[in-house]
PDB file of N, CA, C and O in Angstrom:
ATOM      1  N   MET A   1      -3.699  10.763 -12.876  1.00  0.00           N
ATOM      2  CA  MET A   1      -4.637  10.664 -12.504  1.00  0.00           C
ATOM      3  C   MET A   1      -5.166   9.014 -11.372  1.00  0.00           C
ATOM      4  O   MET A   1      -4.733   7.940 -11.790  1.00  0.00           O
ATOM      5  N   ILE A   2      -5.887   8.996 -10.298  1.00  0.00           N
ATOM      6  CA  ILE A   2      -5.865   8.045  -8.917  1.00  0.00           C
ATOM      7  C   ILE A   2      -7.425   7.776  -9.739  1.00  0.00           C
ATOM      8  O   ILE A   2      -8.062   8.782 -10.053  1.00  0.00           O
ATOM      9  N   ASN A   3      -8.027   6.327 -10.083  1.00  0.00           N
ATOM     10  CA  ASN A   3      -8.820   5.613  -9.552  1.00  0.00           C
ATOM     11  C   ASN A   3      -8.956   4.642  -8.897  1.00  0.00           C
ATOM     12  O   ASN A   3      -8.223   3.682  -8.660  1.00  0.00           O
ATOM     13  N   PHE A   4     -10.223   4.998  -8.514  1.00  0.00           N
ATOM     14  CA  PHE A   4     -10.793   3.941  -6.846  1.00  0.00           C
ATOM     15  C   PHE A   4     -11.811   3.365  -7.540  1.00  0.00           C
ATOM     16  O   PHE A   4     -12.799   3.851  -8.090  1.00  0.00           O
ATOM     17  N   THR A   5     -11.273   1.866  -7.386  1.00  0.00           N
ATOM     18  CA  THR A   5     -12.403   1.108  -7.979  1.00  0.00           C
ATOM     19  C   THR A   5     -12.697  -0.369  -6.750  1.00  0.00           C
ATOM     20  O   THR A   5     -11.811  -0.978  -6.151  1.00  0.00           O
ATOM     21  N   ASN A   6     -13.977  -0.583  -6.685  1.00  0.00           N
ATOM     22  CA  ASN A   6     -14.397  -1.788  -5.788  1.00  0.00           C
ATOM     23  C   ASN A   6     -13.975  -2.655  -6.369  1.00  0.00           C
ATOM     24  O   ASN A   6     -14.279  -3.548  -5.578  1.00  0.00           O
ATOM     25  N   LYS A   7     -13.189  -3.454  -7.654  1.00  0.00           N
ATOM     26  CA  LYS A   7     -12.952  -4.505  -8.213  1.00  0.00           C
ATOM     27  C   LYS A   7     -10.916  -4.095  -8.358  1.00  0.00           C
ATOM     28  O   LYS A   7     -10.216  -3.085  -8.430  1.00  0.00           O
ATOM     29  N   PHE A   8     -10.752  -5.313  -8.340  1.00  0.00           N
ATOM     30  CA  PHE A   8      -9.493  -6.095  -7.993  1.00  0.00           C
ATOM     31  C   PHE A   8      -9.173  -6.313  -9.299  1.00  0.00           C
ATOM     32  O   PHE A   8      -9.702  -7.185  -9.988  1.00  0.00           O
ATOM     33  N   ASP A   9      -8.083  -5.340  -9.778  1.00  0.00           N
ATOM     34  CA  ASP A   9      -7.345  -6.154 -11.268  1.00  0.00           C
ATOM     35  C   ASP A   9      -5.887  -6.603 -10.783  1.00  0.00           C
ATOM     36  O   ASP A   9      -5.164  -5.682 -10.404  1.00  0.00           O
ATOM     37  N   VAL A  10      -5.393  -7.825 -10.747  1.00  0.00           N
ATOM     38  CA  VAL A  10      -4.193  -8.180 -10.301  1.00  0.00           C
ATOM     39  C   VAL A  10      -3.487  -7.471 -11.123  1.00  0.00           C
ATOM     40  O   VAL A  10      -2.444  -6.998 -10.671  1.00  0.00           O
ATOM     41  N   LYS A  11      -3.818  -7.216 -12.433  1.00  0.00           N
ATOM     42  CA  LYS A  11      -2.804  -7.164 -13.688  1.00  0.00           C
ATOM     43  C   LYS A  11      -2.465  -5.279 -13.928  1.00  0.00           C
ATOM     44  O   LYS A  11      -1.769  -4.788 -14.816  1.00  0.00           O
ATOM     45  N   SER A  12      -3.328  -4.431 -12.659  1.00  0.00           N
ATOM     46  CA  SER A  12      -2.841  -2.891 -12.850  1.00  0.00           C
ATOM     47  C   SER A  12      -1.338  -2.882 -12.522  1.00  0.00           C
ATOM     48  O   SER A  12      -0.698  -3.741 -11.917  1.00  0.00           O
ATOM     49  N   ASN A  13      -0.933  -1.769 -13.033  1.00  0.00           N
ATOM     50  CA  ASN A  13       0.725  -1.254 -12.902  1.00  0.00           C
ATOM     51  C   ASN A  13       1.057  -0.822 -11.919  1.00  0.00           C
ATOM     52  O   ASN A  13       2.247  -0.611 -11.686  1.00  0.00           O
ATOM     53  N   ASN A  14      -0.248  -0.477 -10.752  1.00  0.00           N
ATOM     54  CA  ASN A  14      -0.009  -0.023  -9.194  1.00  0.00           C
ATOM     55  C   ASN A  14      -1.034  -0.309  -8.828  1.00  0.00           C
ATOM     56  O   ASN A  14      -2.153  -0.162  -9.319  1.00  0.00           O
ATOM     57  N   ILE A  15      -0.548  -0.911  -7.574  1.00  0.00           N
ATOM     58  CA  ILE A  15      -1.821  -1.382  -6.720  1.00  0.00           C
ATOM     59  C   ILE A  15      -1.273  -0.498  -5.142  1.00  0.00           C
ATOM     60  O   ILE A  15      -0.158  -0.172  -4.733  1.00  0.00           O
ATOM     61  N   ALA A  16      -2.216  -0.391  -4.764  1.00  0.00           N
ATOM     62  CA  ALA A  16      -2.226  -0.135  -3.383  1.00  0.00           C
ATOM     63  C   ALA A  16      -3.520  -0.361  -2.580  1.00  0.00           C
ATOM     64  O   ALA A  16      -4.696  -0.308  -2.941  1.00  0.00           O
ATOM     65  N   PHE A  17      -2.784  -0.714  -1.013  1.00  0.00           N
ATOM     66  CA  PHE A  17      -3.510  -1.237  -0.239  1.00  0.00           C
ATOM     67  C   PHE A  17      -3.892   0.117   0.872  1.00  0.00           C
ATOM     68  O   PHE A  17      -3.298   1.183   0.706  1.00  0.00           O
ATOM     69  N   PHE A  18      -4.997  -0.042   2.077  1.00  0.00           N
ATOM     70  CA  PHE A  18      -4.480   1.207   3.395  1.00  0.00           C
ATOM     71  C   PHE A  18      -4.504  -0.290   4.226  1.00  0.00           C
ATOM     72  O   PHE A  18      -5.250  -1.257   4.073  1.00  0.00           O
ATOM     73  N   ILE A  19      -3.550  -0.102   5.020  1.00  0.00           N
ATOM     74  CA  ILE A  19      -3.311  -0.674   6.338  1.00  0.00           C
ATOM     75  C   ILE A  19      -2.724  -0.136   7.756  1.00  0.00           C
ATOM     76  O   ILE A  19      -2.015   0.837   8.008  1.00  0.00           O
ATOM     77  N   SER A  20      -3.181  -0.945   8.425  1.00  0.00           N
ATOM     78  CA  SER A  20      -3.349  -0.235   9.818  1.00  0.00           C
ATOM     79  C   SER A  20      -1.677   0.602  10.271  1.00  0.00           C
ATOM     80  O   SER A  20      -0.930   0.679   9.296  1.00  0.00           O
ATOM     81  N   ASN A  21      -1.264   1.018  11.209  1.00  0.00           N
ATOM     82  CA  ASN A  21      -0.066   1.274  11.310  1.00  0.00           C
ATOM     83  C   ASN A  21       0.896   0.171  11.958  1.00  0.00           C
ATOM     84  O   ASN A  21       2.110   0.344  12.068  1.00  0.00           O
ATOM     85  N   LYS A  22       0.113  -1.170  12.443  1.00  0.00           N
ATOM     86  CA  LYS A  22       0.668  -2.036  12.521  1.00  0.00           C
ATOM     87  C   LYS A  22       1.016  -3.060  11.771  1.00  0.00           C
ATOM     88  O   LYS A  22       1.470  -4.181  12.001  1.00  0.00           O
ATOM     89  N   LEU A  23       0.720  -2.467  10.831  1.00  0.00           N
ATOM     90  CA  LEU A  23       1.697  -2.892   9.422  1.00  0.00           C
ATOM     91  C   LEU A  23       0.832  -4.914   9.355  1.00  0.00           C
ATOM     92  O   LEU A  23       1.505  -5.942   9.288  1.00  0.00           O
ATOM     93  N   GLU A  24      -0.741  -4.843   9.405  1.00  0.00           N
ATOM     94  CA  GLU A  24      -0.869  -6.203   9.089  1.00  0.00           C
ATOM     95  C   GLU A  24      -1.849  -6.212   7.724  1.00  0.00           C
ATOM     96  O   GLU A  24      -2.610  -5.305   7.387  1.00  0.00           O
ATOM     97  N   PHE A  25      -1.636  -7.403   7.078  1.00  0.00           N
ATOM     98  CA  PHE A  25      -2.494  -7.426   5.632  1.00  0.00           C
ATOM     99  C   PHE A  25      -2.769  -8.533   5.540  1.00  0.00           C
ATOM    100  O   PHE A  25      -2.049  -9.462   5.908  1.00  0.00           O
ATOM    101  N   LYS A  26      -3.823  -8.624   5.050  1.00  0.00           N
ATOM    102  CA  LYS A  26      -4.737  -9.625   4.952  1.00  0.00           C
ATOM    103  C   LYS A  26      -4.755 -10.002   3.390  1.00  0.00           C
ATOM    104  O   LYS A  26      -4.625  -9.132   2.529  1.00  0.00           O
ATOM    105  N   ASN A  27      -4.897 -11.143   3.135  1.00  0.00           N
ATOM    106  CA  ASN A  27      -5.207 -10.917   1.484  1.00  0.00           C
ATOM    107  C   ASN A  27      -6.334 -11.366   1.020  1.00  0.00           C
ATOM    108  O   ASN A  27      -6.553 -12.477   0.538  1.00  0.00           O
ATOM    109  N   ASN A  28      -7.043 -10.501   1.167  1.00  0.00           N
ATOM    110  CA  ASN A  28      -8.397 -10.019   1.313  1.00  0.00           C
ATOM    111  C   ASN A  28      -8.498 -10.120  -0.708  1.00  0.00           C
ATOM    112  O   ASN A  28      -8.982 -10.993  -1.428  1.00  0.00           O
ATOM    113  N   ALA A  29      -8.040  -9.254  -0.932  1.00  0.00           N
ATOM    114  CA  ALA A  29      -7.540  -8.752  -2.764  1.00  0.00           C
ATOM    115  C   ALA A  29      -7.570 -10.185  -3.570  1.00  0.00           C
ATOM    116  O   ALA A  29      -8.473 -10.247  -4.404  1.00  0.00           O
ATOM    117  N   LYS A  30      -6.916 -11.090  -3.484  1.00  0.00           N
ATOM    118  CA  LYS A  30      -7.178 -12.396  -4.393  1.00  0.00           C
ATOM    119  C   LYS A  30      -5.644 -12.151  -5.065  1.00  0.00           C
ATOM    120  O   LYS A  30      -5.302 -12.265  -6.242  1.00  0.00           O
ATOM    121  N   LEU A  31      -5.076 -11.880  -4.217  1.00  0.00           N
ATOM    122  CA  LEU A  31      -3.338 -11.747  -4.608  1.00  0.00           C
ATOM    123  C   LEU A  31      -2.918 -13.152  -4.654  1.00  0.00           C
ATOM    124  O   LEU A  31      -3.026 -13.965  -3.737  1.00  0.00           O
ATOM    125  N   SER A  32      -2.250 -13.420  -6.246  1.00  0.00           N
ATOM    126  CA  SER A  32      -1.380 -14.401  -6.083  1.00  0.00           C
ATOM    127  C   SER A  32      -0.922 -15.329  -5.131  1.00  0.00           C
ATOM    128  O   SER A  32      -0.207 -14.532  -4.523  1.00  0.00           O
ATOM    129  N   SER A  33      -0.748 -16.555  -4.425  1.00  0.00           N
ATOM    130  CA  SER A  33       0.262 -16.747  -3.341  1.00  0.00           C
ATOM    131  C   SER A  33       1.621 -16.274  -3.084  1.00  0.00           C
ATOM    132  O   SER A  33       2.074 -15.752  -2.065  1.00  0.00           O
ATOM    133  N   SER A  34       2.259 -16.587  -4.328  1.00  0.00           N
ATOM    134  CA  SER A  34       3.857 -15.700  -5.171  1.00  0.00           C
ATOM    135  C   SER A  34       3.387 -14.157  -4.567  1.00  0.00           C
ATOM    136  O   SER A  34       3.912 -13.790  -3.516  1.00  0.00           O
ATOM    137  N   ASN A  35       2.605 -13.455  -5.101  1.00  0.00           N
ATOM    138  CA  ASN A  35       2.427 -12.305  -4.548  1.00  0.00           C
ATOM    139  C   ASN A  35       2.149 -11.627  -3.546  1.00  0.00           C
ATOM    140  O   ASN A  35       2.386 -10.431  -3.380  1.00  0.00           O
ATOM    141  N   TYR A  36       1.297 -12.839  -2.364  1.00  0.00           N
ATOM    142  CA  TYR A  36       0.988 -12.482  -1.032  1.00  0.00           C
ATOM    143  C   TYR A  36       2.276 -13.338  -0.319  1.00  0.00           C
ATOM    144  O   TYR A  36       2.162 -13.305   0.907  1.00  0.00           O
ATOM    145  N   ILE A  37       3.274 -13.970  -0.700  1.00  0.00           N
ATOM    146  CA  ILE A  37       4.193 -14.604   0.141  1.00  0.00           C
ATOM    147  C   ILE A  37       5.214 -12.705  -0.110  1.00  0.00           C
ATOM    148  O   ILE A  37       5.827 -12.219   0.840  1.00  0.00           O
ATOM    149  N   LYS A  38       5.170 -12.243  -1.011  1.00  0.00           N
ATOM    150  CA  LYS A  38       6.670 -11.589  -1.284  1.00  0.00           C
ATOM    151  C   LYS A  38       5.735 -10.138  -0.470  1.00  0.00           C
ATOM    152  O   LYS A  38       6.399  -9.551   0.384  1.00  0.00           O
ATOM    153  N   VAL A  39       4.723  -9.760  -0.644  1.00  0.00           N
ATOM    154  CA  VAL A  39       4.100  -8.647   0.373  1.00  0.00           C
ATOM    155  C   VAL A  39       3.930  -9.187   2.133  1.00  0.00           C
ATOM    156  O   VAL A  39       3.711  -8.373   3.030  1.00  0.00           O
ATOM    157  N   SER A  40       4.077 -10.671   2.374  1.00  0.00           N
ATOM    158  CA  SER A  40       4.228 -10.715   4.212  1.00  0.00           C
ATOM    159  C   SER A  40       5.658 -10.388   4.212  1.00  0.00           C
ATOM    160  O   SER A  40       5.946  -9.513   5.028  1.00  0.00           O
ATOM    161  N   SER A  41       6.667 -10.868   3.494  1.00  0.00           N
ATOM    162  CA  SER A  41       7.826 -10.876   3.532  1.00  0.00           C
ATOM    163  C   SER A  41       8.187  -9.159   3.684  1.00  0.00           C
ATOM    164  O   SER A  41       8.739  -8.727   4.696  1.00  0.00           O
ATOM    165  N   PHE A  42       7.849  -8.399   2.698  1.00  0.00           N
ATOM    166  CA  PHE A  42       7.881  -7.030   2.829  1.00  0.00           C
ATOM    167  C   PHE A  42       8.115  -6.526   3.992  1.00  0.00           C
ATOM    168  O   PHE A  42       9.038  -6.012   4.624  1.00  0.00           O
ATOM    169  N   LEU A  43       6.848  -6.857   4.124  1.00  0.00           N
ATOM    170  CA  LEU A  43       5.958  -5.799   5.736  1.00  0.00           C
ATOM    171  C   LEU A  43       6.656  -6.320   6.690  1.00  0.00           C
ATOM    172  O   LEU A  43       6.838  -5.561   7.642  1.00  0.00           O
ATOM    173  N   LYS A  44       7.296  -7.771   6.799  1.00  0.00           N
ATOM    174  CA  LYS A  44       8.065  -8.400   8.283  1.00  0.00           C
ATOM    175  C   LYS A  44       9.096  -7.306   8.178  1.00  0.00           C
ATOM    176  O   LYS A  44       8.891  -6.561   9.137  1.00  0.00           O
ATOM    177  N   LYS A  45       9.949  -6.929   7.575  1.00  0.00           N
ATOM    178  CA  LYS A  45      11.218  -6.167   7.176  1.00  0.00           C
ATOM    179  C   LYS A  45      10.882  -4.947   7.649  1.00  0.00           C
ATOM    180  O   LYS A  45      11.668  -4.164   8.184  1.00  0.00           O
ATOM    181  N   VAL A  46       9.766  -4.776   7.468  1.00  0.00           N
ATOM    182  CA  VAL A  46       9.538  -3.043   7.631  1.00  0.00           C
ATOM    183  C   VAL A  46       9.352  -3.150   9.172  1.00  0.00           C
ATOM    184  O   VAL A  46       9.076  -4.267   9.609  1.00  0.00           O
ATOM    185  N   SER A  47       9.481  -2.035  10.109  1.00  0.00           N
ATOM    186  CA  SER A  47       9.848  -1.788  11.179  1.00  0.00           C
ATOM    187  C   SER A  47       8.430  -1.264  11.777  1.00  0.00           C
ATOM    188  O   SER A  47       7.777  -0.529  11.038  1.00  0.00           O
ATOM    189  N   ASN A  48       8.021  -1.512  12.770  1.00  0.00           N
ATOM    190  CA  ASN A  48       6.406  -0.526  13.032  1.00  0.00           C
ATOM    191  C   ASN A  48       6.764   0.966  13.222  1.00  0.00           C
ATOM    192  O   ASN A  48       6.077   1.943  12.922  1.00  0.00           O
ATOM    193  N   ALA A  49       8.130   0.923  13.852  1.00  0.00           N
ATOM    194  CA  ALA A  49       8.512   1.822  14.264  1.00  0.00           C
ATOM    195  C   ALA A  49       9.061   2.951  13.340  1.00  0.00           C
ATOM    196  O   ALA A  49       9.523   4.016  13.750  1.00  0.00           O
ATOM    197  N   ASN A  50       8.969   2.644  12.287  1.00  0.00           N
ATOM    198  CA  ASN A  50       9.215   3.197  10.637  1.00  0.00           C
ATOM    199  C   ASN A  50       8.721   4.590  10.488  1.00  0.00           C
ATOM    200  O   ASN A  50       7.642   4.386  11.043  1.00  0.00           O
ATOM    201  N   GLU A  51       8.682   5.606  10.231  1.00  0.00           N
ATOM    202  CA  GLU A  51       8.166   7.055  10.092  1.00  0.00           C
ATOM    203  C   GLU A  51       7.199   7.327   8.795  1.00  0.00           C
ATOM    204  O   GLU A  51       6.312   8.166   8.635  1.00  0.00           O
ATOM    205  N   LYS A  52       7.794   6.119   7.777  1.00  0.00           N
ATOM    206  CA  LYS A  52       7.269   6.614   6.900  1.00  0.00           C
ATOM    207  C   LYS A  52       5.390   6.276   6.852  1.00  0.00           C
ATOM    208  O   LYS A  52       4.849   5.712   7.804  1.00  0.00           O
ATOM    209  N   LYS A  53       4.718   6.655   5.799  1.00  0.00           N
ATOM    210  CA  LYS A  53       4.008   6.610   6.040  1.00  0.00           C
ATOM    211  C   LYS A  53       2.603   5.975   4.344  1.00  0.00           C
ATOM    212  O   LYS A  53       1.378   5.959   4.220  1.00  0.00           O
ATOM    213  N   ILE A  54       3.471   5.692   3.692  1.00  0.00           N
ATOM    214  CA  ILE A  54       3.677   5.018   2.354  1.00  0.00           C
ATOM    215  C   ILE A  54       4.775   4.588   2.300  1.00  0.00           C
ATOM    216  O   ILE A  54       5.828   5.198   2.483  1.00  0.00           O
ATOM    217  N   LEU A  55       4.527   2.917   1.908  1.00  0.00           N
ATOM    218  CA  LEU A  55       5.628   2.485   1.457  1.00  0.00           C
ATOM    219  C   LEU A  55       5.462   1.701   0.246  1.00  0.00           C
ATOM    220  O   LEU A  55       4.342   1.391  -0.160  1.00  0.00           O
ATOM    221  N   SER A  56       6.355   1.423  -0.246  1.00  0.00           N
ATOM    222  CA  SER A  56       6.123   0.717  -1.791  1.00  0.00           C
ATOM    223  C   SER A  56       7.583  -0.399  -1.707  1.00  0.00           C
ATOM    224  O   SER A  56       8.637  -0.651  -1.122  1.00  0.00           O
ATOM    225  N   PHE A  57       6.678  -0.768  -2.762  1.00  0.00           N
ATOM    226  CA  PHE A  57       7.984  -2.155  -3.424  1.00  0.00           C
ATOM    227  C   PHE A  57       7.802  -2.381  -4.644  1.00  0.00           C
ATOM    228  O   PHE A  57       7.159  -1.495  -5.209  1.00  0.00           O
ATOM    229  N   ASP A  58       8.200  -3.440  -5.430  1.00  0.00           N
ATOM    230  CA  ASP A  58       7.923  -3.569  -6.856  1.00  0.00           C
ATOM    231  C   ASP A  58       7.440  -5.680  -6.840  1.00  0.00           C
ATOM    232  O   ASP A  58       8.065  -6.697  -6.541  1.00  0.00           O
ATOM    233  N   LEU A  59       6.565  -5.494  -7.153  1.00  0.00           N
ATOM    234  CA  LEU A  59       6.273  -6.916  -7.415  1.00  0.00           C
ATOM    235  C   LEU A  59       6.653  -7.318  -8.643  1.00  0.00           C
ATOM    236  O   LEU A  59       6.585  -8.499  -8.983  1.00  0.00           O
ATOM    237  N   SER A  60       6.950  -6.664  -9.172  1.00  0.00           N
ATOM    238  CA  SER A  60       7.689  -7.217 -10.576  1.00  0.00           C
ATOM    239  C   SER A  60       8.309  -5.863 -11.320  1.00  0.00           C
ATOM    240  O   SER A  60       8.350  -4.734 -10.832  1.00  0.00           O
ATOM    241  N   GLU A  61       8.764  -6.264 -12.585  1.00  0.00           N
ATOM    242  CA  GLU A  61       9.148  -4.960 -12.982  1.00  0.00           C
ATOM    243  C   GLU A  61       8.147  -4.431 -14.031  1.00  0.00           C
ATOM    244  O   GLU A  61       8.614  -3.829 -14.998  1.00  0.00           O
ATOM    245  N   ASN A  62       6.788  -4.604 -13.928  1.00  0.00           N
ATOM    246  CA  ASN A  62       5.951  -3.772 -14.601  1.00  0.00           C
ATOM    247  C   ASN A  62       5.148  -3.499 -13.617  1.00  0.00           C
ATOM    248  O   ASN A  62       4.104  -2.967 -13.994  1.00  0.00           O
ATOM    249  N   GLN A  63       5.267  -3.708 -12.197  1.00  0.00           N
ATOM    250  CA  GLN A  63       3.888  -3.591 -10.972  1.00  0.00           C
ATOM    251  C   GLN A  63       4.890  -3.268 -10.046  1.00  0.00           C
ATOM    252  O   GLN A  63       6.015  -3.748  -9.906  1.00  0.00           O
ATOM    253  N   LYS A  64       4.167  -2.170  -9.294  1.00  0.00           N
ATOM    254  CA  LYS A  64       4.696  -1.488  -8.306  1.00  0.00           C
ATOM    255  C   LYS A  64       3.278  -1.545  -6.991  1.00  0.00           C
ATOM    256  O   LYS A  64       2.163  -1.044  -7.136  1.00  0.00           O
ATOM    257  N   CYS A  65       3.698  -2.174  -5.983  1.00  0.00           N
ATOM    258  CA  CYS A  65       2.933  -1.866  -5.035  1.00  0.00           C
ATOM    259  C   CYS A  65       2.967  -0.621  -3.585  1.00  0.00           C
ATOM    260  O   CYS A  65       3.945  -0.574  -2.839  1.00  0.00           O
ATOM    261  N   PHE A  66       2.024   0.088  -3.443  1.00  0.00           N
ATOM    262  CA  PHE A  66       2.139   0.459  -2.723  1.00  0.00           C
ATOM    263  C   PHE A  66       0.846   0.128  -1.296  1.00  0.00           C
ATOM    264  O   PHE A  66      -0.232  -0.459  -1.387  1.00  0.00           O
ATOM    265  N   PHE A  67       1.650   0.914   0.213  1.00  0.00           N
ATOM    266  CA  PHE A  67       1.067   0.311   1.242  1.00  0.00           C
ATOM    267  C   PHE A  67       0.688   1.784   1.788  1.00  0.00           C
ATOM    268  O   PHE A  67       1.729   2.434   1.887  1.00  0.00           O
ATOM    269  N   ILE A  68      -0.385   2.494   2.156  1.00  0.00           N
ATOM    270  CA  ILE A  68      -0.755   3.480   2.611  1.00  0.00           C
ATOM    271  C   ILE A  68      -1.344   3.210   4.167  1.00  0.00           C
ATOM    272  O   ILE A  68      -2.390   2.649   4.493  1.00  0.00           O
ATOM    273  N   VAL A  69      -0.099   3.925   5.166  1.00  0.00           N
ATOM    274  CA  VAL A  69      -0.552   3.614   6.730  1.00  0.00           C
ATOM    275  C   VAL A  69      -1.242   4.553   7.414  1.00  0.00           C
ATOM    276  O   VAL A  69      -0.917   5.740   7.408  1.00  0.00           O
ATOM    277  N   VAL A  70      -2.435   3.993   8.172  1.00  0.00           N
ATOM    278  CA  VAL A  70      -3.034   5.342   8.038  1.00  0.00           C
ATOM    279  C   VAL A  70      -3.072   4.588  10.098  1.00  0.00           C
ATOM    280  O   VAL A  70      -2.613   3.574  10.623  1.00  0.00           O
ATOM    281  N   LYS A  71      -4.000   5.979  10.696  1.00  0.00           N
ATOM    282  CA  LYS A  71      -3.962   5.634  11.903  1.00  0.00           C
ATOM    283  C   LYS A  71      -5.250   5.698  12.268  1.00  0.00           C
ATOM    284  O   LYS A  71      -6.050   6.521  11.825  1.00  0.00           O
ATOM    285  N   LYS A  72      -5.580   4.520  13.382  1.00  0.00           N
ATOM    286  CA  LYS A  72      -6.583   4.418  13.663  1.00  0.00           C
ATOM    287  C   LYS A  72      -7.771   5.884  13.973  1.00  0.00           C
ATOM    288  O   LYS A  72      -8.732   5.885  13.203  1.00  0.00           O
ATOM    289  N   LYS A  73      -7.750   6.470  14.493  1.00  0.00           N
ATOM    290  CA  LYS A  73      -8.013   8.320  14.717  1.00  0.00           C
ATOM    291  C   LYS A  73      -6.971   8.761  13.692  1.00  0.00           C
ATOM    292  O   LYS A  73      -5.773   8.488  13.775  1.00  0.00           O
ATOM    293  N   ILE A  74      -7.814   9.806  12.256  1.00  0.00           N
ATOM    294  CA  ILE A  74      -6.732  10.322  11.506  1.00  0.00           C
ATOM    295  C   ILE A  74      -7.518  11.496  11.247  1.00  0.00           C
ATOM    296  O   ILE A  74      -8.728  11.432  11.029  1.00  0.00           O
ATOM    297  N   PHE A  75      -7.062  12.238  11.259  1.00  0.00           N
ATOM    298  CA  PHE A  75      -7.682  13.856  11.041  1.00  0.00           C
ATOM    299  C   PHE A  75      -7.946  14.356   9.391  1.00  0.00           C
ATOM    300  O   PHE A  75      -7.019  13.908   8.716  1.00  0.00           O
ATOM    301  N   THR A  76      -8.624  14.903   8.804  1.00  0.00           N
ATOM    302  CA  THR A  76      -8.710  15.410   7.702  1.00  0.00           C
ATOM    303  C   THR A  76      -7.299  15.928   6.910  1.00  0.00           C
ATOM    304  O   THR A  76      -6.721  15.423   5.948  1.00  0.00           O
ATOM    305  N   HIS A  77      -7.006  17.036   7.634  1.00  0.00           N
ATOM    306  CA  HIS A  77      -5.491  17.571   7.227  1.00  0.00           C
ATOM    307  C   HIS A  77      -4.674  16.307   7.190  1.00  0.00           C
ATOM    308  O   HIS A  77      -4.096  16.200   6.108  1.00  0.00           O
ATOM    309  N   GLU A  78      -4.426  15.261   8.069  1.00  0.00           N
ATOM    310  CA  GLU A  78      -3.859  14.089   7.480  1.00  0.00           C
ATOM    311  C   GLU A  78      -3.980  13.474   6.507  1.00  0.00           C
ATOM    312  O   GLU A  78      -2.938  13.142   5.942  1.00  0.00           O
ATOM    313  N   ILE A  79      -5.085  13.131   6.003  1.00  0.00           N
ATOM    314  CA  ILE A  79      -5.649  12.213   4.685  1.00  0.00           C
ATOM    315  C   ILE A  79      -5.387  13.170   3.831  1.00  0.00           C
ATOM    316  O   ILE A  79      -5.153  12.694   2.720  1.00  0.00           O
ATOM    317  N   ASN A  80      -5.294  14.859   3.884  1.00  0.00           N
ATOM    318  CA  ASN A  80      -4.621  15.340   2.498  1.00  0.00           C
ATOM    319  C   ASN A  80      -3.414  14.991   2.136  1.00  0.00           C
ATOM    320  O   ASN A  80      -2.921  14.447   1.148  1.00  0.00           O
ATOM    321  N   ILE A  81      -2.987  15.465   3.258  1.00  0.00           N
ATOM    322  CA  ILE A  81      -1.171  14.830   2.964  1.00  0.00           C
ATOM    323  C   ILE A  81      -0.560  13.484   2.744  1.00  0.00           C
ATOM    324  O   ILE A  81       0.468  13.098   2.189  1.00  0.00           O
ATOM    325  N   LEU A  82      -1.603  12.871   3.406  1.00  0.00           N
ATOM    326  CA  LEU A  82      -1.262  11.318   2.502  1.00  0.00           C
ATOM    327  C   LEU A  82      -1.495  11.456   1.191  1.00  0.00           C
ATOM    328  O   LEU A  82      -0.490  11.409   0.482  1.00  0.00           O
ATOM    329  N   GLY A  83      -3.034  11.690   0.400  1.00  0.00           N
ATOM    330  CA  GLY A  83      -3.109  11.811  -0.632  1.00  0.00           C
ATOM    331  C   GLY A  83      -2.114  12.247  -1.803  1.00  0.00           C
ATOM    332  O   GLY A  83      -1.697  11.722  -2.835  1.00  0.00           O
ATOM    333  N   ALA A  84      -1.908  13.671  -1.030  1.00  0.00           N
ATOM    334  CA  ALA A  84      -0.699  14.329  -1.939  1.00  0.00           C
ATOM    335  C   ALA A  84       0.736  13.349  -2.134  1.00  0.00           C
ATOM    336  O   ALA A  84       1.375  13.103  -3.157  1.00  0.00           O
ATOM    337  N   ASN A  85       0.974  12.850  -0.520  1.00  0.00           N
ATOM    338  CA  ASN A  85       2.134  12.273  -0.658  1.00  0.00           C
ATOM    339  C   ASN A  85       2.045  11.574  -2.158  1.00  0.00           C
ATOM    340  O   ASN A  85       2.663  11.766  -3.205  1.00  0.00           O
ATOM    341  N   PHE A  86       0.658  10.396  -1.646  1.00  0.00           N
ATOM    342  CA  PHE A  86       1.022   8.946  -2.405  1.00  0.00           C
ATOM    343  C   PHE A  86       0.657   9.699  -4.088  1.00  0.00           C
ATOM    344  O   PHE A  86       1.102   8.973  -4.976  1.00  0.00           O
ATOM    345  N   LYS A  87      -0.048  10.974  -4.626  1.00  0.00           N
ATOM    346  CA  LYS A  87       0.093  11.294  -5.569  1.00  0.00           C
ATOM    347  C   LYS A  87       1.744  11.407  -6.537  1.00  0.00           C
ATOM    348  O   LYS A  87       1.991  10.917  -7.639  1.00  0.00           O
ATOM    349  N   LEU A  88       2.723  12.295  -5.559  1.00  0.00           N
ATOM    350  CA  LEU A  88       3.632  12.528  -6.045  1.00  0.00           C
ATOM    351  C   LEU A  88       4.622  11.446  -5.981  1.00  0.00           C
ATOM    352  O   LEU A  88       5.682  11.498  -6.603  1.00  0.00           O
ATOM    353  N   LYS A  89       4.180  10.190  -5.017  1.00  0.00           N
ATOM    354  CA  LYS A  89       5.182   9.117  -5.338  1.00  0.00           C
ATOM    355  C   LYS A  89       4.617   7.839  -6.293  1.00  0.00           C
ATOM    356  O   LYS A  89       5.262   6.790  -6.309  1.00  0.00           O
ATOM    357  N   ILE A  90       3.433   7.978  -7.052  1.00  0.00           N
ATOM    358  CA  ILE A  90       3.389   7.562  -8.396  1.00  0.00           C
ATOM    359  C   ILE A  90       3.336   8.329  -9.506  1.00  0.00           C
ATOM    360  O   ILE A  90       3.085   7.772 -10.574  1.00  0.00           O
ATOM    361  N   ASN A  91       3.515   9.453  -9.473  1.00  0.00           N
ATOM    362  CA  ASN A  91       4.043  10.328 -10.430  1.00  0.00           C
ATOM    363  C   ASN A  91       5.516   9.669 -10.817  1.00  0.00           C
ATOM    364  O   ASN A  91       6.239  10.218 -11.648  1.00  0.00           O
TER     365      ASN A  91
END
């Protein structure tokens, strides 16, 4: 089951962020500076031309970070497909 919350818990097993297709990430979520550096370096390595809509990497051996890439204009069916793909990835 996926739970959405307004409160950010850095100790969660899975952390997900919605980002634009420009792969820009701002540390508004209060990540530690070392984790923010890991995130920034990961996103710099990923090409903007990458066709993947869901990106992921391990922050630690117990914690996985996901990025759900969304376009500025997105249709309902595209949201449904992203949600289904995300659920498959975390299972």
